[in-house]
Every structure is written in C-alpha cells, then in structure tokens.
ROMAR-669794 format. One record per atom (N, C-alpha, C): residue number from 1; atom name; z, y, x. Coordinates in steps of 0.05 Angstrom, whole numbers. Last residue first. Layout:
<pts>
NUM;CA;Z;Y;X
...
</pts>
This chain:
<pts>
265;N;243;1246;-1193
265;CA;264;1220;-1192
265;C;232;1204;-1181
264;N;270;1312;-1165
264;CA;248;1295;-1166
264;C;263;1271;-1163
263;N;308;1361;-1192
263;CA;312;1336;-1165
263;C;293;1319;-1177
262;N;331;1427;-1200
262;CA;328;1395;-1196
262;C;321;1383;-1184
261;N;331;1496;-1226
261;CA;344;1474;-1207
261;C;342;1447;-1217
260;N;320;1561;-1231
260;CA;319;1534;-1246
260;C;316;1517;-1219
259;N;315;1630;-1254
259;CA;323;1603;-1231
259;C;324;1574;-1250
258;N;308;1693;-1270
258;CA;297;1670;-1265
258;C;306;1652;-1250
257;N;304;1761;-1277
257;CA;303;1748;-1265
257;C;300;1709;-1276
256;N;279;1836;-1274
256;CA;283;1810;-1288
256;C;288;1787;-1272
255;N;323;1884;-1249
255;CA;306;1876;-1254
255;C;291;1845;-1267
254;N;314;1956;-1275
254;CA;328;1930;-1268
254;C;311;1910;-1271
253;N;297;1999;-1299
253;CA;315;1998;-1281
253;C;343;1981;-1279
252;N;221;1994;-1308
252;CA;249;1983;-1320
252;C;269;1995;-1300
251;N;177;1992;-1292
251;CA;177;2010;-1315
251;C;206;2005;-1327
250;N;179;1959;-1261
250;CA;160;1976;-1251
250;C;161;1993;-1272
249;N;214;1915;-1232
249;CA;207;1919;-1250
249;C;203;1956;-1243
248;N;215;1858;-1193
248;CA;228;1888;-1188
248;C;211;1911;-1207
247;N;239;1804;-1220
247;CA;207;1812;-1218
247;C;241;1839;-1210
246;N;254;1731;-1187
246;CA;262;1759;-1187
246;C;247;1783;-1186
245;N;271;1667;-1178
245;CA;250;1685;-1184
245;C;262;1712;-1193
244;N;283;1613;-1152
244;CA;291;1638;-1163
244;C;269;1657;-1155
243;N;288;1537;-1144
243;CA;279;1557;-1149
243;C;281;1589;-1165
242;N;309;1486;-1114
242;CA;332;1508;-1125
242;C;299;1524;-1126
241;N;306;1408;-1108
241;CA;291;1440;-1113
241;C;313;1451;-1129
240;N;308;1348;-1076
240;CA;316;1369;-1100
240;C;311;1395;-1091
239;N;264;1314;-1054
239;CA;281;1305;-1064
239;C;294;1314;-1089
238;N;201;1312;-1040
238;CA;220;1327;-1049
238;C;241;1317;-1061
237;N;152;1270;-1029
237;CA;181;1280;-998
237;C;193;1306;-1018
236;N;120;1283;-1073
236;CA;136;1258;-1073
236;C;149;1255;-1060
235;N;106;1342;-1111
235;CA;108;1332;-1080
235;C;131;1313;-1080
234;N;101;1357;-1172
234;CA;92;1338;-1162
234;C;86;1329;-1121
233;N;149;1379;-1169
233;CA;154;1364;-1175
233;C;132;1338;-1175
232;N;129;1421;-1146
232;CA;142;1418;-1134
232;C;154;1387;-1144
231;N;97;1450;-1188
231;CA;82;1438;-1173
231;C;96;1421;-1146
230;N;135;1453;-1232
230;CA;112;1439;-1236
230;C;105;1422;-1206
229;N;160;1493;-1214
229;CA;178;1466;-1214
229;C;158;1453;-1217
228;N;128;1537;-1210
228;CA;132;1529;-1182
228;C;146;1505;-1189
227;N;118;1544;-1263
227;CA;100;1529;-1248
227;C;104;1526;-1220
226;N;171;1571;-1277
226;CA;160;1538;-1286
226;C;132;1515;-1266
225;N;182;1605;-1254
225;CA;183;1586;-1245
225;C;188;1562;-1245
224;N;128;1634;-1278
224;CA;129;1631;-1252
224;C;150;1606;-1237
223;N;141;1639;-1341
223;CA;120;1624;-1324
223;C;132;1615;-1291
222;N;200;1671;-1330
222;CA;199;1655;-1327
222;C;175;1631;-1329
221;N;173;1723;-1311
221;CA;176;1709;-1294
221;C;197;1678;-1296
220;N;102;1722;-1345
220;CA;126;1723;-1337
220;C;146;1709;-1324
219;N;39;1727;-1318
219;CA;62;1724;-1323
219;C;83;1717;-1319
218;N;-41;1746;-1332
218;CA;-9;1742;-1325
218;C;15;1727;-1334
217;N;-90;1730;-1309
217;CA;-72;1722;-1297
217;C;-44;1734;-1308
216;N;-116;1778;-1300
216;CA;-121;1756;-1314
216;C;-111;1731;-1318
215;N;-102;1815;-1268
215;CA;-91;1825;-1295
215;C;-102;1805;-1313
214;N;-97;1795;-1222
214;CA;-73;1794;-1234
214;C;-69;1796;-1261
213;N;-146;1803;-1217
213;CA;-139;1769;-1211
213;C;-116;1775;-1227
212;N;-155;1856;-1213
212;CA;-166;1840;-1235
212;C;-151;1810;-1236
211;N;-113;1865;-1169
211;CA;-110;1880;-1193
211;C;-123;1874;-1219
210;N;-150;1841;-1120
210;CA;-131;1821;-1132
210;C;-123;1831;-1164
209;N;-209;1874;-1124
209;CA;-213;1837;-1138
209;C;-180;1833;-1151
208;N;-198;1916;-1120
208;CA;-198;1909;-1138
208;C;-201;1897;-1145
207;N;-170;1905;-1062
207;CA;-153;1917;-1080
207;C;-157;1915;-1117
206;N;-220;1893;-1043
206;CA;-209;1869;-1040
206;C;-177;1880;-1074
205;N;-249;1945;-1044
205;CA;-271;1920;-1060
205;C;-239;1901;-1068
204;N;-219;1969;-1007
204;CA;-215;1981;-1029
204;C;-239;1950;-1048
203;N;-173;1916;-954
203;CA;-200;1943;-966
203;C;-199;1950;-994
202;N;-111;1905;-946
202;CA;-141;1912;-964
202;C;-154;1922;-972
201;N;-48;1862;-915
201;CA;-92;1898;-912
201;C;-111;1879;-929
200;N;-16;1833;-937
200;CA;-12;1857;-915
200;C;-39;1878;-919
199;N;-20;1810;-991
199;CA;-33;1813;-978
199;C;-12;1833;-963
198;N;16;1761;-1056
198;CA;9;1788;-1031
198;C;-12;1793;-1013
197;N;-36;1740;-1112
197;CA;-21;1746;-1076
197;C;-8;1770;-1057
196;N;-19;1740;-1175
196;CA;-25;1743;-1153
196;C;-14;1740;-1125
195;N;23;1706;-1213
195;CA;-7;1735;-1222
195;C;-26;1728;-1196
194;N;39;1640;-1180
194;CA;35;1688;-1188
194;C;17;1689;-1197
193;N;35;1600;-1150
193;CA;42;1605;-1183
193;C;52;1633;-1195
192;N;10;1606;-1118
192;CA;-5;1594;-1128
192;C;3;1595;-1155
191;N;53;1611;-1075
191;CA;34;1632;-1082
191;C;6;1622;-1102
190;N;81;1564;-1075
190;CA;99;1591;-1089
190;C;76;1598;-1093
189;N;48;1533;-1053
189;CA;43;1524;-1072
189;C;62;1546;-1086
188;N;55;1566;-993
188;CA;29;1568;-1009
188;C;21;1545;-1036
187;N;103;1563;-974
187;CA;92;1587;-982
187;C;60;1582;-1009
186;N;82;1503;-976
186;CA;124;1513;-993
186;C;105;1534;-1002
185;N;61;1503;-927
185;CA;52;1489;-950
185;C;77;1493;-984
184;N;87;1542;-885
184;CA;54;1541;-899
184;C;44;1533;-926
183;N;129;1494;-877
183;CA;131;1518;-893
183;C;111;1537;-905
182;N;115;1423;-889
182;CA;109;1454;-878
182;C;115;1480;-894
181;N;164;1381;-894
181;CA;142;1399;-909
181;C;141;1416;-892
180;N;183;1308;-869
180;CA;172;1338;-863
180;C;158;1343;-885
179;N;212;1270;-928
179;CA;187;1272;-905
179;C;185;1304;-895
178;N;254;1287;-957
178;CA;255;1253;-935
178;C;219;1259;-914
177;N;282;1346;-962
177;CA;259;1328;-966
177;C;261;1301;-958
176;N;301;1407;-1019
176;CA;315;1378;-990
176;C;295;1363;-991
175;N;285;1469;-1010
175;CA;279;1442;-1022
175;C;299;1426;-997
174;N;282;1543;-1042
174;CA;311;1522;-1029
174;C;291;1490;-1038
173;N;254;1592;-1052
173;CA;252;1562;-1052
173;C;262;1557;-1039
172;N;252;1647;-1088
172;CA;259;1639;-1065
172;C;262;1606;-1065
171;N;200;1707;-1097
171;CA;199;1678;-1108
171;C;216;1672;-1078
170;N;191;1765;-1114
170;CA;203;1751;-1098
170;C;200;1726;-1108
169;N;144;1821;-1135
169;CA;174;1791;-1144
169;C;162;1780;-1119
168;N;119;1874;-1155
168;CA;121;1855;-1138
168;C;146;1845;-1144
167;N;85;1883;-1224
167;CA;111;1896;-1212
167;C;111;1864;-1182
166;N;53;1915;-1275
166;CA;54;1897;-1269
166;C;82;1905;-1234
165;N;34;1930;-1343
165;CA;44;1942;-1314
165;C;55;1914;-1300
164;N;-32;1951;-1352
164;CA;-18;1933;-1364
164;C;5;1933;-1336
163;N;-93;1974;-1391
163;CA;-83;1961;-1382
163;C;-55;1951;-1380
162;N;-102;1996;-1450
162;CA;-105;2003;-1428
162;C;-87;1999;-1407
161;N;-62;1987;-1502
161;CA;-101;1990;-1506
161;C;-107;1997;-1477
160;N;-2;1932;-1508
160;CA;-19;1959;-1496
160;C;-54;1969;-1495
159;N;6;1882;-1509
159;CA;7;1911;-1535
159;C;-9;1937;-1531
158;N;1;1850;-1489
158;CA;-17;1839;-1501
158;C;-22;1864;-1516
157;N;7;1880;-1427
157;CA;-23;1867;-1424
157;C;-28;1858;-1460
156;N;71;1864;-1435
156;CA;55;1903;-1439
156;C;26;1892;-1437
155;N;76;1822;-1434
155;CA;76;1831;-1463
155;C;60;1860;-1466
154;N;57;1783;-1381
154;CA;50;1785;-1411
154;C;34;1802;-1439
153;N;61;1834;-1332
153;CA;69;1819;-1345
153;C;52;1816;-1381
152;N;47;1810;-1270
152;CA;34;1823;-1293
152;C;44;1807;-1318
151;N;69;1801;-1201
151;CA;70;1784;-1227
151;C;53;1805;-1254
150;N;50;1778;-1134
150;CA;54;1796;-1156
150;C;50;1781;-1188
149;N;107;1764;-1082
149;CA;78;1754;-1103
149;C;70;1786;-1127
148;N;134;1734;-1029
148;CA;131;1758;-1045
148;C;97;1750;-1055
147;N;185;1690;-1017
147;CA;155;1694;-1020
147;C;138;1711;-1042
146;N;224;1659;-977
146;CA;219;1677;-995
146;C;190;1690;-1001
145;N;245;1592;-960
145;CA;227;1609;-961
145;C;227;1620;-979
144;N;293;1534;-928
144;CA;289;1568;-953
144;C;262;1580;-940
143;N;309;1474;-934
143;CA;286;1486;-915
143;C;295;1506;-947
142;N;375;1434;-914
142;CA;353;1445;-937
142;C;330;1467;-927
141;N;410;1379;-899
141;CA;388;1399;-891
141;C;365;1409;-918
140;N;455;1346;-868
140;CA;452;1356;-896
140;C;421;1373;-886
139;N;479;1278;-841
139;CA;470;1301;-838
139;C;459;1320;-859
138;N;538;1247;-868
138;CA;527;1250;-866
138;C;501;1273;-848
137;N;599;1270;-851
137;CA;593;1238;-842
137;C;562;1243;-844
136;N;576;1334;-830
136;CA;597;1320;-841
136;C;591;1282;-832
135;N;536;1378;-826
135;CA;542;1360;-807
135;C;560;1342;-819
134;N;491;1435;-845
134;CA;515;1410;-854
134;C;511;1387;-835
133;N;439;1469;-839
133;CA;432;1447;-839
133;C;476;1447;-843
132;N;391;1514;-864
132;CA;421;1516;-860
132;C;415;1477;-861
131;N;334;1550;-857
131;CA;351;1539;-847
131;C;376;1528;-840
130;N;295;1608;-886
130;CA;321;1603;-881
130;C;314;1567;-870
129;N;251;1663;-885
129;CA;254;1635;-885
129;C;284;1629;-872
128;N;206;1714;-898
128;CA;235;1713;-897
128;C;236;1687;-902
127;N;145;1725;-874
127;CA;158;1715;-908
127;C;184;1706;-885
126;N;86;1778;-871
126;CA;120;1759;-858
126;C;125;1749;-887
125;N;21;1771;-848
125;CA;37;1784;-874
125;C;73;1758;-860
124;N;-24;1787;-813
124;CA;-2;1776;-814
124;C;16;1789;-834
123;N;-96;1785;-825
123;CA;-71;1801;-817
123;C;-46;1789;-826
122;N;-160;1805;-841
122;CA;-153;1790;-832
122;C;-119;1801;-822
121;N;-213;1821;-878
121;CA;-201;1820;-873
121;C;-177;1804;-864
120;N;-260;1801;-925
120;CA;-236;1781;-904
120;C;-221;1790;-890
119;N;-263;1822;-984
119;CA;-272;1832;-939
119;C;-269;1813;-917
118;N;-234;1779;-1009
118;CA;-268;1794;-1011
118;C;-278;1804;-986
117;N;-187;1786;-996
117;CA;-199;1757;-1028
117;C;-231;1764;-1011
116;N;-167;1767;-940
116;CA;-171;1788;-960
116;C;-187;1763;-975
115;N;-118;1726;-903
115;CA;-146;1734;-904
115;C;-160;1750;-924
114;N;-66;1718;-870
114;CA;-78;1719;-884
114;C;-111;1733;-879
113;N;-18;1691;-824
113;CA;-53;1705;-825
113;C;-60;1699;-851
112;N;48;1689;-826
112;CA;22;1671;-830
112;C;2;1693;-826
111;N;113;1692;-803
111;CA;80;1699;-801
111;C;65;1683;-811
110;N;182;1691;-810
110;CA;168;1669;-806
110;C;133;1692;-807
109;N;239;1709;-794
109;CA;212;1722;-798
109;C;199;1698;-801
108;N;302;1671;-809
108;CA;287;1683;-792
108;C;260;1687;-802
107;N;365;1644;-815
107;CA;354;1663;-821
107;C;332;1677;-802
106;N;397;1590;-809
106;CA;386;1599;-784
106;C;363;1624;-805
105;N;459;1556;-808
105;CA;448;1578;-819
105;C;430;1588;-793
104;N;522;1502;-804
104;CA;482;1515;-776
104;C;474;1528;-803
103;N;569;1467;-795
103;CA;547;1480;-817
103;C;532;1500;-796
102;N;613;1412;-792
102;CA;590;1436;-773
102;C;560;1444;-793
101;N;665;1376;-791
101;CA;650;1385;-807
101;C;632;1407;-792
100;N;711;1356;-758
100;CA;698;1340;-777
100;C;682;1348;-798
99;N;726;1388;-702
99;CA;712;1379;-728
99;C;701;1356;-739
98;N;725;1396;-647
98;CA;738;1381;-659
98;C;735;1387;-687
97;N;694;1433;-612
97;CA;714;1443;-642
97;C;727;1426;-647
96;N;655;1393;-589
96;CA;664;1418;-573
96;C;683;1428;-590
95;N;638;1371;-641
95;CA;643;1348;-623
95;C;660;1371;-600
94;N;613;1399;-670
94;CA;638;1388;-677
94;C;652;1374;-663
93;N;568;1421;-650
93;CA;595;1439;-647
93;C;621;1428;-662
92;N;541;1372;-634
92;CA;555;1380;-624
92;C;574;1400;-620
91;N;515;1360;-690
91;CA;534;1338;-673
91;C;553;1356;-648
90;N;489;1408;-697
90;CA;516;1410;-705
90;C;524;1383;-698
89;N;444;1391;-651
89;CA;471;1423;-646
89;C;497;1420;-667
88;N;429;1346;-678
88;CA;439;1347;-645
88;C;463;1370;-645
87;N;415;1375;-721
87;CA;430;1346;-729
87;C;430;1352;-692
86;N;370;1396;-694
86;CA;385;1413;-719
86;C;419;1404;-716
85;N;324;1385;-673
85;CA;347;1380;-655
85;C;374;1393;-687
84;N;281;1411;-712
84;CA;287;1371;-704
84;C;308;1367;-684
83;N;279;1466;-723
83;CA;300;1445;-737
83;C;301;1412;-733
82;N;313;1490;-661
82;CA;292;1476;-684
82;C;304;1451;-697
81;N;315;1514;-594
81;CA;335;1512;-632
81;C;322;1512;-649
80;N;305;1519;-542
80;CA;308;1494;-562
80;C;313;1499;-596
79;N;330;1558;-530
79;CA;295;1556;-521
79;C;288;1540;-541
78;N;380;1540;-506
78;CA;373;1557;-508
78;C;339;1550;-502
77;N;428;1496;-517
77;CA;395;1492;-526
77;C;380;1522;-525
76;N;470;1535;-497
76;CA;471;1497;-477
76;C;433;1493;-488
75;N;474;1579;-522
75;CA;469;1570;-500
75;C;459;1549;-481
74;N;508;1539;-570
74;CA;482;1562;-567
74;C;458;1560;-539
73;N;552;1536;-548
73;CA;540;1510;-559
73;C;495;1516;-558
72;N;572;1575;-525
72;CA;576;1560;-503
72;C;553;1539;-522
71;N;585;1601;-579
71;CA;568;1610;-557
71;C;550;1593;-538
70;N;626;1563;-600
70;CA;595;1577;-619
70;C;570;1579;-594
69;N;655;1584;-561
69;CA;655;1550;-554
69;C;621;1551;-580
68;N;693;1627;-575
68;CA;669;1630;-557
68;C;654;1607;-559
67;N;725;1614;-612
67;CA;701;1625;-630
67;C;683;1628;-598
66;N;760;1556;-621
66;CA;753;1573;-608
66;C;724;1589;-605
65;N;804;1568;-693
65;CA;782;1554;-675
65;C;772;1572;-637
64;N;881;1563;-699
64;CA;852;1585;-705
64;C;837;1554;-691
63;N;921;1538;-715
63;CA;923;1573;-720
63;C;893;1567;-723
62;N;913;1474;-755
62;CA;917;1485;-729
62;C;915;1515;-736
61;N;926;1452;-787
61;CA;958;1444;-775
61;C;948;1467;-752
60;N;892;1434;-818
60;CA;919;1453;-834
60;C;931;1462;-810
59;N;827;1439;-788
59;CA;853;1433;-808
59;C;875;1447;-800
58;N;773;1476;-807
58;CA;791;1486;-789
58;C;817;1466;-799
57;N;700;1458;-804
57;CA;722;1470;-816
57;C;748;1468;-791
56;N;647;1510;-778
56;CA;658;1482;-776
56;C;690;1496;-791
55;N;590;1552;-776
55;CA;616;1557;-789
55;C;622;1529;-777
54;N;554;1602;-763
54;CA;568;1583;-747
54;C;588;1573;-756
53;N;487;1636;-760
53;CA;512;1635;-759
53;C;524;1603;-765
52;N;437;1684;-740
52;CA;446;1656;-738
52;C;487;1657;-753
51;N;376;1702;-749
51;CA;398;1716;-747
51;C;412;1688;-750
50;N;318;1689;-698
50;CA;335;1688;-724
50;C;366;1696;-725
49;N;257;1702;-674
49;CA;278;1710;-675
49;C;297;1713;-702
48;N;203;1649;-660
48;CA;216;1684;-676
48;C;245;1688;-657
47;N;138;1621;-640
47;CA;168;1632;-632
47;C;172;1656;-642
46;N;109;1555;-667
46;CA;119;1594;-678
46;C;146;1611;-660
45;N;76;1516;-653
45;CA;99;1522;-661
45;C;101;1561;-661
44;N;23;1495;-672
44;CA;48;1479;-665
44;C;74;1491;-656
43;N;-9;1532;-707
43;CA;-13;1532;-665
43;C;17;1523;-665
42;N;-10;1511;-753
42;CA;-41;1514;-747
42;C;-43;1524;-712
41;N;44;1501;-779
41;CA;28;1473;-772
41;C;3;1479;-772
40;N;91;1513;-729
40;CA;77;1522;-740
40;C;48;1502;-745
39;N;172;1503;-714
39;CA;136;1487;-714
39;C;136;1504;-741
38;N;196;1550;-688
38;CA;196;1538;-716
38;C;161;1535;-719
37;N;258;1560;-643
37;CA;225;1556;-645
37;C;218;1539;-673
36;N;295;1621;-632
36;CA;285;1597;-649
36;C;255;1594;-641
35;N;338;1670;-604
35;CA;316;1667;-602
35;C;313;1634;-618
34;N;386;1708;-641
34;CA;383;1683;-625
34;C;356;1678;-627
33;N;444;1753;-665
33;CA;415;1735;-660
33;C;400;1727;-634
32;N;482;1722;-707
32;CA;484;1716;-683
32;C;446;1725;-684
31;N;522;1727;-757
31;CA;498;1753;-742
31;C;505;1735;-723
30;N;584;1704;-740
30;CA;560;1699;-765
30;C;539;1727;-747
29;N;630;1639;-733
29;CA;608;1667;-722
29;C;588;1667;-742
28;N;678;1614;-765
28;CA;658;1611;-742
28;C;659;1634;-733
27;N;696;1568;-814
27;CA;709;1589;-789
27;C;693;1594;-780
26;N;705;1535;-871
26;CA;694;1555;-855
26;C;705;1564;-846
25;N;767;1516;-894
25;CA;734;1505;-900
25;C;704;1518;-879
24;N;824;1514;-873
24;CA;800;1524;-870
24;C;779;1511;-883
23;N;897;1477;-905
23;CA;863;1484;-881
23;C;844;1499;-885
22;N;955;1499;-886
22;CA;928;1517;-911
22;C;897;1502;-892
21;N;1008;1499;-884
21;CA;994;1476;-887
21;C;963;1485;-906
20;N;1043;1534;-850
20;CA;1023;1537;-879
20;C;1009;1521;-892
19;N;1044;1534;-797
19;CA;1055;1512;-814
19;C;1047;1531;-837
18;N;992;1514;-744
18;CA;1007;1534;-774
18;C;1020;1520;-781
17;N;1001;1521;-672
17;CA;1000;1499;-696
17;C;1002;1520;-709
16;N;956;1531;-619
16;CA;982;1522;-627
16;C;985;1530;-654
15;N;898;1538;-603
15;CA;908;1506;-612
15;C;938;1505;-625
14;N;891;1587;-606
14;CA;882;1582;-625
14;C;898;1551;-625
13;N;931;1598;-556
13;CA;936;1616;-582
13;C;930;1598;-604
12;N;943;1566;-502
12;CA;914;1559;-520
12;C;923;1579;-554
11;N;960;1613;-445
11;CA;970;1596;-469
11;C;944;1590;-491
10;N;942;1595;-377
10;CA;945;1613;-404
10;C;952;1600;-430
9;N;954;1564;-334
9;CA;983;1581;-350
9;C;978;1602;-367
8;N;908;1564;-318
8;CA;926;1532;-326
8;C;952;1545;-345
7;N;907;1608;-292
7;CA;875;1607;-316
7;C;896;1575;-323
6;N;932;1606;-247
6;CA;936;1635;-272
6;C;927;1619;-297
5;N;913;1567;-216
5;CA;942;1565;-225
5;C;940;1585;-255
4;N;857;1598;-207
4;CA;860;1564;-231
4;C;892;1560;-232
3;N;888;1637;-186
3;CA;879;1645;-196
3;C;867;1623;-211
2;N;940;1630;-146
2;CA;924;1636;-137
2;C;912;1634;-173
1;N;999;1685;-141
1;CA;988;1649;-161
1;C;960;1649;-144
</pts>
C-alpha cells in the first residue's frame, strides 16, 4: 500500500469521542524555549528567548487535542513572535485546533543598561518579564515585570543604635492597558518606589551612595506596594494592575509579602 494511503488510514485518536462529558479548560504544551522579539524603548527591538506555554480549551466530546499543531503555529511565526502579533497567533491557535479559547504565555529575560550613580559605570541588568494573552470572544493582554530592588526596614532603623537591616526585594507588577506601556517605564516606576535600586555593577563610591540612599529611605513591604499603586494610578492608559512585593528578609527565616490589586477609573 502506498505511503499516502497508509497515512489516510491512520486513526485520529484525539478526535475520537469521549463519553465522560467533562470539558477541559486548558490543554496544550508548556516550557517551550523559543526566540521572540520585544519592543525596546531605546533600540527599537530586543531579541530574547522565551519560555512559552500554549493552551486551548477542549470540548467535552473530544478525547484529546493535537499537540503538534501548537508547534506548527510557533514555527509559522518564527522570528516574528511579539506583542504586536499575539492576537493573530492566538486566532491561529483557535483556528487550527478548533477551539473557542486560546491562551499564550511568554516568560523571558529583558535587559536594560543601567549607569551606576557615582562612577557612571555601565552594566546590563536582567529583569524577568512576562506577556499573557487570551483570545475568546475578545482579546485580553497582561504585561508583567519582576523588578529587583533594595528595601531597608524602618523599624530596624528606628530601634537600632548602629545601622539597620536591609534586603533584596522583588516587586512583581501586572498591568492591562489601553495604550502601549514601555517595559522600561514600568520598571522605572517600580524602582522609584523602593529604598534603592539594584545594579549589576557598582564601584566603591557607588556602593557607599546606594547604602546611604537606602538608609535615608526606609521602606516596609507595605510602603512599597502602596507607593507603586500611587504611581500606576497616575498613568491614564493603565486600566488594571496587580502589585506584589516579596522581601527576602536578611534577619528572618521567612519572607515578608504584600499585594494590592486595583483598577483605574
């Protein structure tokens, strides 16, 4: 029998009927490493490698979905996977997989060049970012950035005769927006709300400066999420936000955590 005829006779198990009458909310592939393009405020584009999750819904009457088709969609947009065409990619996923809802997550490192405050030494700092797109009847998009910062404890400063304990913190911000928001701007708004920024490269004079800046600007975890909330509420194009802050405590065997979710009206 010719190869093409054998192929035609192969059973499509995914499309066979399932009798349990249970629909699946998300089914697909996870942790695909793939190159993407991200808009860069200063250099137009930044090429990076994302960890990609791709899901669709599955009606109750189908046994499974065609996993290979997710990879086919990725390859169709090779070299052009970006926020600008995420809605198109999701529509392609829905079409190829015969689904009513498609979901795409892109987790990727984004690099920004920073300048040390005194010496001016330049270095690249990595920020872990995320784009989350969902297409059902309408397109929904969330932009996320996790920003490392320094926090210094106000209580420690107040009660101690010498010094105050500080720690590295991560502020994770998710936003929905009506007009484009640059990752660089979102990250800067967060950094302005901390005791001090974090840098990849510091000379001795820089280390002195950032240590003293943090000491002069103590922040609880609660202070930082409130400060970021004030920043984001002042940005008209942001319609929704979720702010999380985790302090990796230097004198406790636990982290401090705070979260605020809100909408701009």
